[in-house]
C-alpha positions in Angstrom: 0.0 0.0 0.0 1.5 3.3 -1.0 1.7 6.3 1.3 -1.3 8.1 -0.3 -3.5 5.1 0.0 -2.5 4.6 3.6 -3.3 8.2 4.4 -6.7 7.9 2.7 -7.4 4.7 4.6 -6.5 6.3 7.9 -8.7 9.3 7.1 -11.6 7.1 6.2 -11.1 5.1 9.4 -11.1 8.3 11.5 -14.2 9.5 9.7 -16.0 6.3 10.4 -14.9 6.3 14.0 -16.2 9.8 14.4 -19.6 8.8 12.9 -19.7 5.8 15.2 -19.0 8.0 18.2 -21.8 10.4 17.2 -24.1 7.5 16.6 -23.3 6.2 20.1 -23.9 9.6 21.7 -27.3 9.9 19.9 -28.2 6.3 21.0 -27.2 7.1 24.6 -29.4 10.2 24.6 -32.3 8.3 23.0 -32.0 5.5 25.6 -32.0 8.0 28.4 -35.1 9.7 27.0 -36.8 6.3 26.6 -35.9 5.4 30.2 -37.5 8.7 31.4 -40.6 8.0 29.4 -40.8 4.5 30.8 -40.3 5.8 34.3 -43.1 8.3 33.8 -45.4 5.6 32.4 -44.7 3.4 35.4 -45.4 6.2 37.8 -48.7 6.9 36.0 -49.7 3.3 36.1 -49.0 3.1 39.8 -51.0 6.2 40.4 -53.9 4.8 38.4 -53.6 1.5 40.4 -53.9 3.5 43.6 -56.9 5.3 42.3 -58.6 2.1 41.3 -57.9 0.6 44.7 -59.4 3.6 46.4 -62.5 3.4 44.2 -62.9 -0.3 44.9 -62.5 0.3 48.7 -65.0 3.1 48.6 -67.4 0.9 46.6 -67.0 -1.9 49.1 -67.8 0.5 52.0 -70.8 1.8 50.1 -72.0 -1.7 49.4 -71.7 -2.6 53.1 -73.6 0.6 54.1 -76.3 -0.3 51.6 -76.6 -3.8 53.0 -76.9 -2.4 56.5 -79.7 0.0 55.3 -81.4 -2.9 53.5 -81.3 -5.0 56.7 -82.7 -2.1 58.7 -85.4 -1.6 56.2 -86.2 -5.3 56.2 -86.3 -5.4 60.0 -88.5 -2.3 60.1 -90.9 -3.5 57.4 -91.1 -7.2 58.5 -93.5 -6.6 61.4 -95.7 -4.5 59.2 -96.1 -7.1 56.5 
């Protein structure tokens, strides 16, 4: 390989190395952005889960209260019927 070819080869190798480094930096940024999005999604899903649990707990309390009212109404009306 003559000196000119060797210099061209080295220049090409350096250019490729630079492009790969840029690609790696972009990939690292994209991965970091994706991790942030995933983290926000997980936080949101956990929040929704907590809300659903509160709704079910409240529904259970209301059901128990309605059953108590039903029993009171039945006991009150039974002697009349």
